[in-house]
N, C-alpha and C positions, 0 to 999 in steps of 0.2 A: 251636337254632342250634349249629353246631359251634364249640366254643371254640377249636379248633386252626386255624380258617379264617384265612388271612392277611388282615390288615386293609389296605385300600387306602390308599395314602399320601394325605395331605391335598392337596386340589386347588388352591385359591387361595393359601394360604400359601406353597406351594412355588413357584408361578408368580411371585408377587409378590417373593419373596426372590431368585429367579433374575433377574428383571427389574431389581431394585434393584442387584444385583451388576453386571449388564451396564451399567446406567446409570453406576455409579461408575467403571468402566473406561473408558467412553466419555468421561466428563467429564475423566478424567486425560489421555487421548489428545488431546482437544480443547484442553486447557490447554497441552500440549506444542506442538501446532500453532499455537496463539495466540502462544506465545513466539517461534516462528520468524517468523510473519507480522508481528506488531507490534514485535518486538524487532529484526528484521533487514530485512525487506522493506518494511514500512510504518512506520518510526519516526515519531514526531511531528515535523513537522506533516503528513506525507504521508498518515497514516491519515485525516485530515480532507480535505486537498486532493484526494486521488486516490480517495476513497470506499472505501478498503480495508476499513474497519471494517464498513460495512453489508454489503458483498459477503461477507466472511468469516462474519459472524454468520448471514446467511441460510443459507449452505451448511452450516455446522457445526451450527446448530440443528436443521435438518432431519435431518442425519445422526445427531446425538445422540438425538433423539427416536424416530426410526423403528426403530433397532436394538433398544433395550429393549422397544419395543412389539411387535416381531416375536418376541422371546424370550417375552414374556408370552403371546403367542398360541400358540406351539408347544410350550412347555416342559410336559412331562407325564412324571412318573417311571414311569407305567404302561408307557410305550413301552419296547421293548427298547433297551438301551444303545447298540448300533450305530446304530439309527435316530435316537435322540435326538442322539447325537454328530454324525451327518451333518447333521441340521437346524441344530444350533448352529454347526457349521463353515460351513455355507452362509450363515447370517446374518452371521457374522463376515467372511467373504470379501466379501459384498455391501457391507457397511458400509465395509470398508477400501478397496474399489474406489471407492465413492462419495466417501469422504474424499480419496483420492488424486486423483480427478478434480477435486474442489473445490479442493485445493491447487494443482493444475496451472492451473486457471482463475484463481485469485488471483495465481499467479506470472506468468502471461502478461500480466496487467493491471498488474503492479507498476511503480512508478516506478523508473527506472534512472538518471536524471540530472536535476539542476536546472541549467538552462543560461541564462547571460546572453546574451540575444538582441538585441544592439545597443542597445536602450533599455528593456529589461524582462527579467524572468526568466520562463522557461517550464519546466514540469515535463514531462519526456519519459517515456513509459511504454514497456515492452518491445513492446507491441503496435503502438505508433505508428511504429516503425522498419521500413521495408520490408526483408524478408529479404535481397534482393539487394544492399542498401546496406551491410550489416553489414561486409563485407570492406573497405570504404573508410575505416573508423575508423583514425585515426593510430596509429602504433606507441606502445605504452605506455598506450593508453586502452582499457579493457575496455568493449566496446560494450554488453554485457548483464550487468553485475555482479550476482552473487548475494548479496553481502554488504552490500547497502544502496545507496541512491542516491549518486552522486558529483556533484561540482560542476565544471561546465565553462563555457566561453564559446565564442562563434562568431568565427572569423577573418573578416577582410575578404574580400569577393568578389575573385576573380582578375581579372575584368573586367566590363564592363557587360553582355556577353552572358550570362555566368553569373548575374549578378544578376537579369536579366529572366527567364531560364529557371527558376531556382529559385523566384523570387517567384511566377511563374504556377503552378508545381507546388504551391506552398504553398496557393494559392487552391483548387487541385483536391483538397487533402486532406492532403498530406504537408508538415507545417510545417517551417520552416527549422531549428528546433532539433532536429528528428528526422533531420537530414541529417548522417551521420558524417563526410562529406568536409569539412564546415565546422567540425568540432569542434577545439578547442585547449584547453590547460590554462587553468583559471580565471584564474590570475595573469597570463597573457599579455594580458588585456584590462583590466588594472588602471586605466590612464589613462582608458579609455572608460567604465568603470563609474562612476568618481568624477565624470567629466564629466556623465554622464546622470543621476546621482542628484540628488535635490532635498533641500533643508534641511527638517528636520522641522517647522519653523514653518509651512510651507505646508500640510502635512497637517493639522496641529492647527487651522489657521485654517478649513479646510474642514469639519472635524469638531469644532467648538468644544465641543460637548456631550460629546465623548469624549477631550478633550485630556488630562485627568488619567489616564484609562485607558491612553492611548498612552504617557505618561510612565512609568506603573508597569510596563508590559510591557518597555520598554527598560531601565529601571533594574534590574528583577528579573533581566534577562539580563546585567547587568554593563556596560551601555552608558551613555553620557552623553546625556541628551535634548537638551542644548544643542549638541552637535556631531554626533550621529548623523545620517545621511542615509537616504533611502528610495527604493525603486523598486517598481513594480508587479510582481505575480506572477500568471501565468495558470496555473490548474490545469485539471482535466479539464472542469469545468463551473462554475467559480467564480473569483473574483478575491481575492487576498490582497495584503498589503503586506510587503515585505522591508526590514528595517532593516540598513544596512551601516555598518561602521566608516569614518570619514572619512580614515583613513591607509592601511590595507591592504585595505579593502573586504571584509574577512571578514564573514560574515553574523552579526549580533548576535542578531536575533530575527525572528520572523514573527508576523503578526497577521491574522485574518480580516476584513480591511477593504478595500473596493474603493477604490483610489486614483485611479481614472480620473474 
């Protein structure tokens, strides 16, 4: 054997090392994306109410796993550097496009408002609002905020005809809370919110076995279980309870409890 013959680089150790480096970078990017999604678009409790956590985890997990696996499959130092570089750039581009599409999907489904809807709260998502209705949002209210959900209420109907028309439209799929023409600042409905809210004693009577847990949730949030009131909250496919202050109706806490 010619002792001067060039020794081929190790096969699996190189591939595993390259894949591990790719995995580390992918996890770092996923962590930054998670900070945006859960820190801004889906803060608690919206990550639970709107299902943002499950959707994000599915998309990101696939993206994080596939990229390093593709690197494991193609990395080979025997390849000429221009060819190897081309392969790695192609994988990176595919992964970033997939991540971008995933973030776009999560953004389109993000909660944009929690709305007091006459006798309950409803969470409105970006996808719920018809595009042609966005221009009807009142001045000063961002129809699709990117810095997290805002708190709104619905104004009274202008007349009986509008009430009938919009109620029928709600049956057809566009809920009242997703109608920008009805939006108004949350504080504008303060009397109605306090009137429709119920004393906590009613909720604890219904869920007697969870009365202590309800008190703990309210107390931990800085509320007084003796005075705090509650209203139902309708999420994407679930029901929660909102605890409100008895004076200014600010939201004290929320709890995954069906109050209906």
